[in-house]
C-alpha positions in Angstrom: 109.6 80.3 125.6 109.9 78.1 128.7 112.3 75.1 128.8 111.0 72.3 131.0 113.7 69.7 131.7 112.8 66.3 133.1 114.8 63.8 135.1 114.1 60.2 134.1 114.3 57.6 136.8 111.8 58.3 139.5 110.3 61.1 137.5 109.2 59.8 134.1 109.7 56.1 134.7 109.5 53.8 137.7 112.7 51.9 137.5 113.2 51.1 141.2 112.8 47.3 140.9 115.3 47.0 138.1 117.8 49.4 139.8 117.7 47.6 143.2 118.0 44.1 141.6 120.9 45.2 139.4 122.7 46.7 142.4 122.2 43.5 144.3 123.8 41.4 141.6 126.7 43.8 141.2 127.5 43.7 145.0 127.2 39.9 145.0 129.6 39.6 142.1 132.2 41.5 144.3 131.4 39.5 147.4 129.8 42.5 149.2 126.6 42.7 151.1 123.9 44.5 149.1 122.7 47.9 150.3 119.2 48.2 151.7 116.5 49.2 149.3 116.4 52.7 150.9 120.2 53.0 150.4 119.9 51.9 146.8 117.2 54.4 145.9 119.0 57.2 147.8 121.6 57.3 145.0 119.3 57.1 142.0 120.0 60.1 139.8 123.8 60.2 140.3 126.2 58.8 137.7 127.2 55.3 138.4 130.7 56.0 139.8 129.3 58.7 142.0 126.5 56.5 143.2 128.8 53.6 144.1 131.3 55.9 145.7 128.5 57.0 148.1 127.6 53.4 148.8 131.1 51.9 149.4 133.4 54.9 149.8 136.4 56.0 147.8 138.3 52.9 148.8 135.7 50.5 147.5 135.6 48.8 144.1 133.8 51.7 142.4 134.8 51.0 138.9 134.2 47.2 139.2 130.8 47.8 140.7 129.9 50.2 137.9 130.8 47.6 135.3 129.0 44.8 137.1 125.9 47.0 137.4 125.8 47.8 133.7 126.0 44.1 132.8 123.3 43.2 135.3 121.0 46.1 134.3 121.2 45.2 130.6 120.5 41.6 131.4 117.6 42.2 133.8 115.8 44.7 131.6 115.2 41.9 129.1 113.1 40.2 131.8 109.4 41.3 131.7 109.4 41.1 135.5 111.7 44.2 135.5 109.8 46.5 133.2 110.2 50.3 133.7 106.7 51.7 133.3 105.9 55.4 132.9 104.4 56.9 136.0 100.6 57.5 135.6 99.8 60.5 133.5 103.3 61.3 132.3 102.8 60.2 128.7 99.8 62.4 128.3 101.5 65.4 130.0 104.6 65.2 127.8 102.4 65.0 124.7 100.4 68.1 125.7 103.5 70.1 126.6 105.3 69.0 123.4 102.4 70.2 121.3 102.7 73.8 122.7 104.7 76.4 120.8 105.6 78.3 123.9 107.3 75.3 125.6 110.4 73.3 124.8 111.2 70.0 126.5 114.5 68.5 127.7 115.9 65.6 129.6 118.7 65.6 132.2 119.5 62.2 133.7 122.2 60.1 135.3 121.5 57.5 132.7 124.0 56.7 130.0 123.4 58.1 126.5 122.4 54.6 125.3 119.7 54.4 128.0 118.3 57.8 127.0 118.2 56.9 123.3 116.5 53.6 124.2 113.9 55.4 126.3 113.1 57.8 123.5 112.8 55.1 120.9 110.7 52.8 123.1 108.1 55.5 123.7 108.1 57.1 120.3 109.4 60.4 121.6 111.9 61.1 118.8 111.8 64.9 118.1 110.0 65.7 121.3 113.0 67.0 123.2 115.1 70.1 122.3 117.9 68.8 124.4 118.9 65.5 126.1 121.7 65.4 128.6 123.1 62.1 130.0 125.8 60.9 132.3 128.1 60.7 129.2 127.7 64.4 128.5 128.5 66.1 131.8 129.6 65.6 135.5 127.1 63.9 137.8 124.3 65.8 139.4 124.1 68.0 141.4 126.8 69.7 139.4 124.9 72.3 137.3 126.9 71.7 134.1 124.3 69.3 132.7 121.4 71.8 133.1 123.5 74.7 131.8 124.3 72.6 128.7 120.6 71.9 128.2 119.8 75.7 128.4 122.5 76.5 125.9 121.3 73.8 123.4 117.6 74.9 123.8 118.3 78.6 123.7 116.9 79.2 127.1 118.0 81.2 130.1 117.9 80.3 133.8 114.9 82.6 134.3 113.0 80.6 131.7 114.1 77.1 132.7 112.3 74.7 135.0 113.9 71.5 136.3 111.5 68.7 137.3 112.9 65.8 139.3 112.4 63.4 142.3 115.7 63.8 144.1 117.6 66.3 146.0 120.3 66.1 143.3 117.8 67.5 140.8 116.8 70.3 143.1 120.4 71.3 144.0 121.4 71.2 140.3 118.5 73.5 139.4 119.3 76.0 142.2 123.0 76.1 141.2 122.1 76.7 137.6 119.6 79.5 138.6 116.6 77.6 137.3 113.3 76.9 139.0 113.2 73.5 140.8 110.0 71.5 141.0 109.9 68.2 142.8 107.6 65.2 142.2 106.4 63.3 145.2 106.1 59.9 143.5 109.8 59.3 143.2 112.7 58.2 145.5 113.4 61.1 147.8 110.8 62.4 150.3 109.1 65.8 149.8 110.7 67.3 152.9 114.1 66.6 151.5 113.2 68.1 148.1 112.0 71.3 149.8 115.2 71.4 151.8 117.2 71.2 148.7 115.5 74.1 147.1 112.3 72.9 145.5 109.8 75.8 144.8 107.0 73.3 145.1 106.4 69.5 145.2 103.5 67.9 143.3 102.0 64.5 143.9 100.4 63.8 140.5 101.0 64.4 136.8 97.7 66.4 136.7 99.0 68.7 139.4 102.3 69.1 137.6 100.5 70.0 134.4 98.5 72.7 136.2 101.7 74.5 136.9 102.0 75.2 133.1 98.6 76.6 132.0 98.3 77.3 128.3 98.5 80.9 126.9 95.3 82.9 127.2 93.3 83.4 124.0 91.4 86.6 123.3 
């Protein structure tokens, strides 16, 4: 059995417009200049306190920015201009992998538990994932605790676990946990950075990703 664990933002869904806008509103609320788009996307995947700590330092209003961001995010996501679409081909890929008896699926994300539950309900994925890990369950990536918990819940070992993500934090987490790290090139960190963080390979399409998991041979 292979456990395939997916990151969410930048891997399954394209949430960059919502994230950047929510960060901008949060910074404005605290009278601070908003980070550049590149800076905003560079911290996607981290838990909110860790992300804002990277953007403003330990002396900045990390807790206040985190709360302001949550409010802005929840408000903006009601606006159809800030939809979070699935990346092309990911719905079909998840469906195919879920149908296989030799594969179990998981999620490991910097999103809050509420966001994970909403994602699963929105797309009708209830029962598809053997384990779902959120920012409420473990320290922020790249700490390996989140992935280790996923393995324990799914009954997997590092040797049978694959972590798929778009950031260096995903790759570093996988390497620290002893799992295989696979990067996706359609997300928020460049392929070179993913390889540098330990990615075994980086794919550019959902089709190419699916080809890494061929079905069992039949006699």
